[in-house]
C-alpha positions in Angstrom: 152.3 162.6 208.3 155.8 162.3 209.4 154.3 162.8 212.7 151.7 159.4 212.2 154.0 157.5 210.1 156.6 157.7 213.8 153.4 156.3 216.3 152.5 153.8 213.4 155.9 152.3 212.8 157.5 153.0 216.7 157.1 149.5 217.3 157.7 147.5 214.4 160.6 149.8 213.0 162.2 150.6 216.7 165.2 152.4 216.5 164.9 153.0 213.0 162.5 155.7 212.2 165.5 157.6 210.9 164.7 155.3 207.4 161.2 156.2 208.0 162.1 159.8 207.6 163.6 159.0 204.4 160.9 157.1 202.8 158.6 160.4 203.3 161.3 162.3 201.9 162.1 161.0 199.0 157.9 159.6 198.6 157.9 163.6 198.7 159.9 164.3 196.1 158.7 161.5 193.6 155.4 162.4 193.9 156.3 166.1 193.6 158.2 165.7 190.4 155.7 163.1 189.2 152.9 165.9 189.3 155.1 167.9 187.8 156.2 166.1 184.7 153.3 164.2 183.7 150.1 166.5 185.5 151.4 170.0 184.6 150.5 171.1 188.2 153.2 172.3 191.1 153.4 172.3 194.9 151.3 176.1 195.4 149.5 174.7 192.5 150.8 177.1 189.9 151.0 176.6 186.2 154.5 175.8 184.5 155.2 179.3 183.4 152.6 181.2 185.9 154.9 183.6 188.5 154.2 184.1 191.6 152.4 187.2 192.5 154.7 190.2 192.5 154.6 193.7 194.0 157.0 196.5 194.0 157.5 199.9 195.3 160.2 202.6 195.2 161.1 205.2 197.5 160.5 203.5 201.1 163.1 204.9 202.2 162.8 208.9 202.3 166.6 209.8 203.6 168.4 207.4 201.2 169.4 208.5 198.0 167.4 205.9 196.3 165.5 202.2 198.0 163.2 199.9 196.2 161.3 196.8 197.6 160.8 194.0 195.0 158.2 191.1 196.0 157.3 188.1 194.5 155.7 185.1 196.4 157.4 185.0 199.8 160.6 186.4 198.2 160.9 190.5 199.0 164.4 191.8 198.3 164.9 195.6 200.1 167.8 197.3 197.6 169.2 201.1 199.1 171.4 203.3 196.3 173.8 205.3 197.5 175.7 207.8 195.2 179.4 209.0 196.4 182.1 211.3 194.2 184.2 209.5 192.4 187.3 209.1 193.9 185.1 207.0 196.8 185.3 203.9 194.2 186.0 200.2 195.7 189.8 200.0 196.1 191.0 196.6 194.9 194.7 195.8 195.4 196.2 192.7 194.2 200.1 191.3 193.3 201.2 194.3 192.3 198.2 195.6 191.0 195.3 198.4 192.0 192.1 198.6 190.3 188.9 200.3 191.3 185.2 199.4 191.1 183.0 202.7 190.6 179.7 200.7 190.6 179.8 197.8 193.8 176.4 195.5 194.7 176.1 194.1 197.9 174.5 191.2 199.0 172.8 190.2 202.6 170.9 187.3 203.7 170.0 187.3 207.5 169.0 184.2 208.9 165.2 186.0 210.0 164.8 185.9 206.3 164.5 182.3 206.4 162.0 182.3 209.4 166.0 181.1 211.6 167.3 182.6 214.9 170.7 183.0 214.3 174.0 185.0 214.1 174.2 187.3 212.1 178.2 187.5 210.9 180.2 188.9 207.8 179.1 187.3 204.2 179.6 184.1 203.0 180.3 182.8 200.0 176.9 182.1 199.1 176.4 185.9 199.6 179.4 187.2 198.1 178.4 184.8 194.8 174.6 186.2 194.7 175.9 189.7 194.7 178.4 189.4 192.3 175.6 187.8 189.9 173.6 191.1 190.8 176.3 193.5 189.6 177.0 191.9 186.7 173.8 191.5 185.7 173.6 195.2 185.7 176.6 196.8 185.2 176.2 197.0 181.6 173.2 199.2 181.8 174.9 202.0 184.3 176.2 205.3 182.9 179.4 206.4 182.3 181.4 208.6 184.9 181.0 211.0 181.9 177.7 210.7 181.9 176.9 210.3 185.7 180.4 211.5 188.0 178.9 209.3 190.7 180.2 206.6 192.3 177.6 203.8 192.6 176.7 201.8 195.7 173.1 199.2 196.1 172.8 196.5 198.8 170.1 194.8 198.7 168.3 192.9 202.1 166.8 189.9 201.5 164.1 190.2 203.9 161.8 187.1 203.0 163.2 184.4 201.6 161.9 181.3 199.5 163.5 180.8 196.3 165.2 183.3 193.8 166.5 185.8 196.5 169.4 186.9 194.2 166.7 187.7 190.9 164.6 189.4 193.6 167.6 191.4 194.5 168.7 192.3 190.4 164.8 193.6 189.7 164.8 195.6 193.5 168.5 197.3 192.3 166.6 198.5 189.4 163.9 199.7 191.4 166.8 201.5 193.8 168.3 203.0 191.1 166.2 204.3 189.4 165.0 205.7 192.6 168.0 207.1 192.8 167.7 209.3 189.5 170.8 207.3 188.2 170.0 207.3 184.1 170.2 203.8 183.4 170.8 202.7 180.0 167.4 200.0 180.1 165.0 198.7 183.6 166.7 195.1 184.0 164.9 192.4 185.4 165.8 188.6 186.2 163.6 185.4 186.9 164.5 181.7 187.7 163.9 178.5 185.9 163.3 175.3 187.3 163.5 171.6 185.4 162.2 168.2 186.5 163.7 165.6 183.9 163.0 161.6 183.7 165.2 160.5 180.5 164.5 161.9 177.7 161.5 163.8 178.9 161.2 167.2 180.7 159.7 169.9 181.4 160.9 173.5 182.1 158.9 176.1 184.5 159.2 179.8 186.2 159.4 181.3 189.3 160.9 177.9 191.3 160.1 178.3 195.4 162.8 176.8 197.6 161.4 173.1 197.6 161.2 173.0 193.5 164.7 174.0 193.6 165.7 171.2 196.3 163.7 168.5 194.2 164.4 169.6 191.4 167.7 169.3 188.0 168.6 172.7 188.0 167.9 176.8 188.8 168.9 178.8 185.8 169.0 181.7 186.4 168.7 184.5 183.7 168.7 188.5 184.3 168.2 191.1 181.7 166.8 194.1 179.2 164.3 193.5 177.0 166.8 193.6 174.4 169.1 190.6 175.5 170.5 189.4 178.6 173.4 190.9 180.7 174.1 187.6 183.5 173.3 184.0 183.5 174.1 181.6 186.3 173.0 178.3 186.6 173.1 175.5 189.4 172.9 172.1 187.9 172.3 168.2 189.5 172.1 165.9 186.3 175.1 164.9 183.3 174.2 168.3 181.7 172.1 169.9 179.6 170.5 169.2 175.8 169.9 172.1 173.4 166.3 171.3 173.7 166.1 172.3 177.3 168.7 175.6 177.0 166.3 177.3 174.1 163.5 176.3 176.2 164.6 177.7 179.1 166.0 180.9 177.8 162.3 181.4 175.8 160.6 181.0 179.1 162.7 183.5 181.0 162.5 185.9 178.6 158.7 185.6 178.2 158.8 186.3 182.1 161.6 189.2 182.4 159.6 191.2 179.7 156.2 190.6 182.2 157.9 191.8 185.4 159.1 194.4 183.3 156.0 195.7 181.8 153.2 194.7 183.8 155.1 195.0 187.9 158.8 197.5 187.8 157.7 200.1 184.6 154.0 201.1 185.8 155.7 201.4 189.2 158.3 203.7 188.1 158.3 204.4 184.6 162.5 205.9 184.3 165.6 207.7 186.3 164.0 210.2 188.1 165.2 213.6 186.6 166.9 214.5 189.2 169.1 213.0 191.9 168.0 213.2 195.9 168.4 216.3 198.1 170.1 214.4 200.4 172.8 212.5 197.1 175.9 214.8 196.8 176.0 217.2 193.8 178.4 216.8 191.3 180.2 219.6 189.0 182.3 217.7 186.3 185.4 220.1 184.7 188.0 220.1 182.8 191.7 221.8 183.1 194.9 222.0 181.6 197.3 219.3 183.4 200.0 221.5 183.5 198.3 224.0 186.2 197.2 221.6 187.9 199.9 222.4 190.4 198.2 226.1 190.4 195.7 224.5 192.1 196.5 222.5 194.2 199.2 224.6 195.7 202.4 224.5 197.9 201.7 221.7 199.3 198.3 221.5 198.9 197.3 225.1 200.4 195.3 225.9 197.6 192.8 223.1 197.4 193.0 223.2 201.0 191.7 226.5 201.4 188.8 225.5 198.8 187.6 222.6 200.1 187.6 224.7 203.6 185.6 228.1 202.1 183.4 226.5 199.9 182.9 223.0 202.3 182.8 221.2 198.7 184.9 217.7 198.3 187.7 217.8 195.4 189.2 215.6 193.4 191.9 215.8 190.4 192.8 213.2 187.8 195.9 213.1 186.5 194.4 214.9 182.9 193.2 217.9 184.4 189.8 216.5 185.2 188.3 217.8 188.4 185.5 216.6 190.2 183.6 219.1 192.6 180.9 217.5 194.9 178.8 218.5 197.7 174.8 218.0 199.1 174.6 221.8 198.5 175.0 222.7 194.9 176.1 226.5 195.9 179.1 224.9 197.6 180.1 222.9 194.2 179.2 226.3 192.6 181.9 228.1 194.8 184.7 226.1 194.5 184.1 226.1 190.9 184.3 229.7 190.0 187.6 229.3 192.8 189.0 227.3 190.5 188.4 228.7 187.1 189.7 232.2 188.7 192.9 230.4 189.7 193.4 229.0 185.5 191.8 231.8 184.1 193.3 232.8 180.6 191.9 236.0 179.5 191.0 235.6 175.6 192.3 238.0 173.2 190.3 241.2 171.9 187.8 240.1 174.4 186.3 242.9 177.0 186.3 242.5 180.3 184.9 244.6 183.1 187.5 245.4 186.2 189.2 247.5 189.0 191.8 249.3 189.0 194.4 248.4 191.7 196.9 250.5 191.4 197.8 253.4 189.7 201.5 254.2 188.4 203.3 257.0 186.4 203.2 254.8 183.0 199.7 253.8 183.7 197.0 251.9 185.5 196.8 247.7 186.6 193.2 246.4 186.1 192.2 243.1 187.6 189.9 241.6 185.2 189.9 238.0 187.7 190.4 237.6 190.9 194.1 237.6 191.7 194.9 238.4 187.6 195.5 241.7 186.7 196.9 243.5 183.5 198.3 247.1 183.0 196.7 249.5 180.9 199.9 251.9 179.6 199.0 255.7 179.8 198.8 255.8 175.9 195.9 253.6 176.4 193.7 254.7 179.1 191.3 257.2 176.5 190.5 257.9 173.4 192.7 261.1 173.8 196.0 262.3 175.4 196.2 261.9 178.9 199.1 263.8 180.8 198.8 261.8 184.3 196.3 258.6 185.1 194.8 260.4 188.0 192.8 261.8 185.7 190.8 259.5 184.6 191.2 256.6 187.1 191.6 255.6 190.7 191.6 252.8 192.7 188.6 251.4 193.1 187.2 252.2 189.8 185.6 249.9 187.9 186.1 250.1 183.9 186.6 248.6 181.1 188.8 247.1 179.5 190.2 245.2 175.9 192.6 241.9 176.6 195.0 243.1 173.7 197.7 240.8 174.4 200.3 238.6 176.7 204.0 240.2 176.1 206.9 238.1 175.9 207.8 238.5 179.9 203.9 237.1 180.4 202.6 240.6 181.3 198.5 241.1 180.8 198.5 244.4 178.1 194.8 246.0 178.2 193.1 249.2 176.4 190.2 251.2 177.9 191.0 253.0 174.5 189.9 250.3 172.5 187.4 249.0 174.8 185.7 252.2 174.7 186.2 252.3 171.0 184.3 249.1 170.3 181.9 249.7 172.8 180.5 253.2 170.8 180.7 251.1 168.0 178.2 248.3 169.2 176.1 251.5 170.5 176.3 252.9 167.5 175.0 249.6 165.0 172.5 248.6 167.9 170.7 252.6 166.8 170.9 251.3 163.4 169.1 248.2 163.5 166.5 249.7 165.9 
């Protein structure tokens, strides 16, 4: 039509074809608005509450920790979730303050997503804003660090764009988080609502695309779960909204969210994976007495550096004594935890331990009941009968049962083989009686 109009009016309006283009633009806008407002017919033939065809998929990138593709009409978003130790949370430095964000969300919309050839550059205001909106929508359902001791980053890559890519990134990110095994509290979906208004008459419609956003009064984005809204963002071109418009918009966006969740997303992945990806770091969280942190760290960090070097695990220690151990290999996490347990080991009075004799003295034997942790079995406590010489009962390297008796005033551990033997005999007798 534009080409035909140029040919028809080229001679009559010589040098004024830009005015012809403006007339066609306003005619196109008026026709679109009138058809929606009066007939309820949209440019692509949909009804006011009809959502464009949707499909989604998870696990499309097998090597990453979690991935999800969400496609609605010509809008398609690929979201990738990555898990890391809590220490890799994003640090935000302010004027005299420093905070950290454990959950990070980034949004990218390259030129090819709208069919353009352009430079790939750093995120602009729009990308930063859309990423912040998606983060705000998903943050309420992210588990606490106690429930899930990971830092989480999601990157939403817009592959193709024709309306509401920010809401597509919310849906895609929900899929990626669930695919990564993040135990989110509830799945989140997002949808946009448009508005055509003429005086007191208005029409709202769901899932707007580019031309409807361009020629309409409103782009009202609503994200949330089935139970409630987690984020709202609105672009507005008129002088304001009435309560009737707001109520109508919230009603139809709720119905659309439920439809997207029940009919599309949950059939794709009903709940978070029970386990994180084999490529994701495995995490163990433990707690020790804060006063013993220095023992785990060692002089100049020598102890903790040796544990890291020997096991290959990454270890982070908080001031309250919380220790986060991470490694792609679960066995490495277990090995690092055992090393720390051995360092902070405190025996329980009255408990039996199976230890190795490491040293003999005239007055008794020293028995190691934990790596590097030994106590004294006095000669009078070596056996049930009188012992003349320590060597008559034990030799270096023997494995024996001992009972932890006390920590004396000098901090030494006192053990008893005699009491251990008596207790074991009593247990055996009780078991025989029950049989």
